[in-house]
N, C-alpha and C positions, 0 to 999 in steps of 0.2 A: 503492499499500500503507499510505504513510502513518507514522509513528512510531510507538514502542511507549509503554505508559505508562509505564512504567521511564525511555526515554529524554525523554519531557515532562516528568516530576519532576524530572530533573538539569537541563534545560534552565530550569525554573522559577528552581530554587535559584540558579543561573550568574547568569540574570538578577538576580533578587533580592540579591544580592550585591554586584551592578554596580550598582545604583540603579535598574534597570529593572524592568518587569514585562511579563509575556506578555499581551496583549489575546487577548479573543474570538476577533476575526479572526486574528490571529496563529496561534492554536490552531487555527482552521478550516483555515488555508493550511499547515500543518503536517502536517495530516493529510488535505490532498488528495491525488490521484492523478493523475497524467499519463496513465495507462494507458488506452487506447479501450475502448470497452464493446463486448462482441462478441454477436450473435445468437444468440438461443436454439438456431436449427438449427444452428450452427456449435458453440458449447456442448455439444450434444447428440453431434455428430460427435467431438468430442474425449473426451467421456466415452464413447463407444463403442470408439473406438481403445485409451483406456487399460485397457479392461475385458479387450478384446482381447491387450492385452499382458502384463496379469495371469495367461490363461490360460496364454500362454508361459511364462511364469516359473514359473508352480504345476506346468507339464508337465515341466519342467527337473530332475532328480536334481542337479545340479551345485551349484543355489543353496541358501544356508545356511537360507534362511526360505520359508514358503510364506504367501501372503497366504488369510486365509480368509473374509473379506469384504470390501467398498467399497460405500459407499452416499456419494449425493451430499447435501449440505446447501445450506442459505443460501438464496442467491437463485435455485438451481436448483429449488428446491421452489416457488416462486411462479409467478403466469402472467405474469411480467413477460419482455415480448420481448427487451430489451437487458440483459444481465449484465456486471457488472463482472469475475467471473471466475467459475472454476467450482470450487468447494469438494467437496471428496471424504474422509470418513473412510475409515480403513481399520483393518482389524485381520490380526495376522501371529502365526506359532507356527514354533518351530524347525521345521525340515525333514529336518536330517541323522538317519538311522536307525542309523548302524554309525559307528566309530570308525576311522578308516584310519590 
């Protein structure tokens, strides 16, 4: 996953104050991931399982929110056979129709 831009800026400031600097190789290492790539077929299976769980959640009146939509983005939209992760954007709305 790497580090956030905020964390990188903070790290650069600390290094600068101590007389060191972050090299491009150090920055690349900080942003590296040890996560294994996943094959597209597995990613598609995970996405399908996620969508099935959304149907379960949306059909249960005990949950406070409903998911209005979920769509994949990022590398899932490419033709790449090996993916780093499965990115999903979602929208939701309140689901309680009465006050108890």
